[in-house]
C-alpha positions in Angstrom: -16.1 8.5 25.0 -12.7 10.2 25.5 -11.1 11.8 22.5 -8.3 9.6 21.1 -4.8 11.1 21.7 -1.9 11.0 19.3 -0.3 8.3 21.5 -3.4 6.1 20.9 -3.5 7.0 17.1 0.2 7.2 16.2 -0.5 7.0 12.4 -1.8 10.5 12.6 1.7 11.7 13.3 2.9 10.4 9.9 1.5 13.4 8.0 -1.1 13.5 5.2 -1.3 13.3 1.5 -4.0 14.0 -1.1 -4.4 10.7 -2.9 -6.8 10.9 -5.8 -8.7 13.7 -4.2 -8.9 12.0 -0.8 -6.8 13.2 2.1 -5.1 10.2 3.8 -2.5 9.7 6.5 0.7 8.7 4.9 1.2 5.5 6.9 -1.3 2.9 5.6 -1.8 -0.8 5.9 -1.1 -3.4 3.2 -3.5 -6.4 3.3 -1.5 -8.9 1.3 -0.6 -11.0 4.4 -4.2 -11.6 5.4 -4.0 -14.9 3.5 -2.4 -18.3 3.6 1.2 -19.3 2.7 2.2 -18.1 -0.7 -0.6 -15.5 -0.6 -2.9 -18.4 -1.3 -6.0 -19.5 0.5 -7.3 -18.7 3.9 -5.0 -17.5 6.7 -4.2 -19.8 9.6 -6.1 -17.5 12.0 -8.9 -15.6 10.2 -10.2 -14.1 13.4 -6.8 -12.6 14.2 -6.6 -11.1 10.7 -10.0 -9.5 11.3 -8.6 -8.1 14.5 -5.5 -6.8 12.7 -7.6 -4.8 10.2 -9.7 -3.3 12.9 -6.7 -2.5 15.1 -5.0 -0.7 12.2 -8.0 1.6 11.8 -8.1 2.2 15.6 -4.5 3.3 15.4 -5.3 5.9 12.8 -4.9 4.1 9.5 -7.2 5.4 6.8 -5.6 3.9 3.7 -5.9 0.2 3.2 -4.3 -1.5 0.2 -5.4 -4.9 -1.1 -5.9 -6.8 -4.4 -8.3 -9.2 -6.0 -5.3 -11.7 -6.3 -4.5 -11.8 -2.6 -5.9 -15.2 -1.7 -7.3 -14.8 -4.3 -10.3 -12.8 -3.0 -9.5 -13.7 0.7 -8.0 -10.3 1.6 -10.9 -8.3 0.2 -13.4 -10.6 2.0 -11.6 -10.1 5.3 -11.5 -6.3 4.9 -15.3 -6.3 4.4 -15.9 -8.6 7.3 -13.7 -6.4 9.6 -14.9 -3.0 8.6 -18.2 -2.9 6.7 -20.1 -0.5 6.9 -16.9 1.4 6.5 -16.0 4.4 8.8 -16.0 7.9 7.3 -12.8 8.9 5.7 -11.5 5.4 5.0 -9.8 4.9 1.6 -9.7 1.4 0.2 -7.3 0.8 -2.7 -7.4 -2.5 -4.6 -5.7 -3.9 -7.7 -6.4 -6.1 -10.7 -4.3 -7.5 -13.5 -2.6 -10.6 -11.9 -4.2 -14.0 -12.0 -3.5 -16.9 -9.6 -3.2 -20.7 -10.2 -1.4 -21.6 -7.0 0.8 -20.4 -4.1 3.4 -17.8 -5.2 2.2 -18.0 -8.8 1.3 -14.7 -10.5 0.4 -14.2 -14.2 -0.5 -10.9 -15.7 -3.8 -10.6 -17.6 -4.6 -7.1 -18.8 -7.4 -7.6 -21.3 -9.9 -4.8 -20.9 -12.9 -7.2 -20.4 -11.0 -9.0 -17.7 -10.0 -5.8 -15.8 -13.6 -4.7 -16.0 -14.8 -8.0 -14.6 -12.4 -7.8 -11.7 -13.4 -4.3 -10.9 -17.0 -5.4 -10.7 -16.1 -8.4 -8.5 -14.0 -6.2 -6.2 -16.9 -3.8 -5.8 -19.2 -6.7 -4.9 -16.7 -8.3 -2.5 -15.8 -5.1 -0.7 -19.4 -3.9 -0.6 -18.6 -0.6 -2.3 -20.3 1.6 -4.9 -17.0 3.0 -6.0 -13.4 1.9 -5.5 -11.4 4.9 -4.2 -8.1 3.8 -5.9 -8.1 1.1 -8.5 -4.6 0.0 -9.5 -3.3 -1.9 -12.5 -1.3 -4.6 -10.7 0.9 -5.2 -13.7 1.0 -4.0 -17.3 0.3 -7.1 -19.4 2.9 -7.2 -22.2 0.5 -9.3 -24.3 -2.1 -6.5 -24.5 -1.5 -3.0 -25.9 -0.8 -0.8 -22.8 -3.1 1.9 -24.2 -6.0 -0.5 -24.1 -5.4 -1.3 -20.4 -5.1 2.4 -19.6 -8.2 3.2 -21.6 -10.2 0.7 -19.6 -9.1 2.4 -16.4 -10.2 5.7 -17.8 -13.6 4.3 -18.7 -14.1 3.0 -15.2 -13.3 6.5 -13.8 -15.8 8.1 -16.3 -18.5 5.6 -15.2 -18.0 6.5 -11.5 -16.9 3.0 -10.6 -13.4 4.1 -9.8 -12.3 7.3 -8.1 -8.7 7.4 -9.1 -6.2 5.2 -10.9 -2.9 3.8 -9.8 -0.1 1.7 -11.4 2.2 -1.0 -10.0 5.8 -2.0 -10.9 6.2 0.6 -13.7 8.9 2.8 -15.1 8.9 6.5 -15.6 8.2 5.9 -19.3 5.2 3.7 -18.3 3.8 6.5 -16.1 4.2 9.0 -18.9 2.4 6.8 -21.4 -0.5 6.2 -18.9 -0.8 9.9 -18.2 -1.7 10.5 -21.8 -4.8 8.4 -21.3 -5.8 8.7 -17.7 -4.6 10.7 -14.7 -2.3 8.6 -12.5 -2.8 9.2 -8.8 -0.3 6.6 -7.4 2.5 4.3 -8.3 3.2 1.1 -6.2 6.8 -0.2 -6.7 9.2 -2.3 -4.6 11.2 0.1 -2.5 12.8 0.1 0.9 16.0 1.0 2.7 17.9 -1.9 1.2 16.3 -2.0 -2.3 16.2 1.4 -4.1 15.9 0.2 -7.7 12.9 2.5 -8.1 14.8 5.6 -7.1 14.2 7.3 -10.5 10.5 6.5 -10.3 10.2 7.9 -6.8 12.0 11.1 -7.9 9.6 11.4 -10.8 6.6 10.9 -8.5 7.9 13.5 -6.1 8.3 16.0 -8.9 4.8 15.3 -10.3 3.0 15.0 -6.9 2.1 11.4 -7.6 1.6 9.2 -4.5 4.4 6.6 -4.3 3.4 3.4 -2.4 6.4 1.3 -1.6 5.6 -2.4 -1.3 7.7 -4.6 1.0 8.7 -1.4 2.9 10.3 -3.3 5.7 13.2 -5.6 4.7 13.2 -6.9 8.3 15.9 -9.6 8.1 18.5 -7.3 6.7 17.6 -4.3 8.8 17.8 -5.8 12.3 21.5 -6.8 12.2 23.1 -5.9 15.5 25.7 -3.1 15.2 24.5 -1.9 11.9 23.3 1.7 11.2 19.6 0.7 11.5 20.2 -0.9 14.9 22.2 2.1 16.1 19.5 4.6 15.1 16.8 2.4 16.5 18.6 2.3 19.9 19.1 6.0 19.8 15.5 6.9 19.2 14.0 4.2 21.3 12.3 2.4 18.4 12.5 -0.9 16.6 14.4 -1.4 13.3 11.0 -1.8 11.5 9.8 1.5 12.9 13.0 3.2 11.8 12.7 1.8 8.3 9.2 3.3 8.1 10.3 6.6 9.5 13.1 6.8 6.9 10.6 6.2 4.1 8.3 8.9 5.4 11.2 11.3 5.6 12.5 10.3 2.1 9.8 12.1 0.2 6.4 13.8 1.1 4.7 11.6 -1.6 5.7 8.3 0.0 2.9 6.2 1.5 4.3 3.1 3.2 1.8 0.2 3.6 3.4 -2.3 5.9 1.4 -5.5 6.2 1.1 -8.3 8.8 -1.4 -10.9 10.1 -0.4 -10.2 13.7 -2.0 -7.6 16.0 1.3 -7.1 17.8 3.1 -6.4 14.6 0.5 -4.0 13.3 0.8 -2.1 16.5 4.6 -1.9 16.2 4.3 -0.8 12.5 1.8 1.9 13.2 4.0 3.4 15.9 6.5 4.0 13.2 4.4 7.0 12.2 5.4 8.7 15.4 9.2 8.2 15.1 11.2 11.3 14.2 14.7 11.0 12.7 17.4 13.8 12.9 19.1 15.0 9.8 22.2 13.0 10.7 20.2 9.8 11.4 18.4 10.1 8.1 21.6 10.7 6.2 23.3 7.8 7.9 20.5 5.5 6.9 20.5 6.9 3.4 24.1 5.8 3.0 23.2 2.1 3.6 
C-alpha cells in the first residue's frame, strides 16, 4: 500500500496539540450531526453517517468528539459501528451532564451518581476500557460544582477516564475546577462571528488548555458574496467554511476545531481546511469582522 500523502490526509497539516497527554491533530471531527433532526433519534441515512466517520479518519482526523446526549446514544453507537476496533492513535472524547426528553430539549443533570452512570454507559457503547477525554457537558446549577468536579477526579483516579474537560464555562469555572481536577480542555461556542468566549480562549491559551470551539463554522453568515470571508476564500482558492476553520487554527495554538456533518462531501471539504494557509493580512482582515 502506498504511503498516504499530505494531500490525501490534509488534517495532518493543521498542526498538533497534546490533549490530556495524547498528541492529536488540531482539526478534529464533531459527531453531533450523526443523528436525526433536533439531535434526536436516528439519522436519515445511517450508512452515510458511518461512511462520514470512516472518511474523516482516512483524511487524518484522530480526535472525534461526541456525547451521550447526541441522539441520545445514537452518535456513540455510530462511532463504534464505524471504527471499532479503533485504529492506534485515535482519541475519542465524549460528554455527560445533559439529559434529553425530545428534539432540541437539553436539561443539565450533574448529580455524581448520574455522571458516573453515564460514564459507564459510554464506555460500554463505545467499546472502550477508558475514555480518553470525558467532558462535563454543563455544570448543573442545582448541584454543588465541587461535587461534579470531584466525581470527574474519581473517574480519573479509577482509570476509567484519561483526562477531563468542561463545556460552556467561564474563566472562574475553570479555576474552580482546577482546584479539584486538572482540566485538559474547554468546549465553548466560538467562531468568526461569535466571539463571546474570547476571554476564556485567552485564558486557555495562557494556561495551555485545549480550546474546542463548537459550531466553528457559522456558514450562513460567512458565505455572503463580497464580504471579507468570500474575498479571502477567493484569494486562497478555498471555500468560506475552510477559511473559517483556517482562521480558528491561526487564532491560537490551543484551538481544536471540530466541524461536524452527516455528509461525506462536507467532511471532505471541512478536512481540507486544515491545509489552508492565511497571510497575516488575511488573518487580520477576518479578525476585524
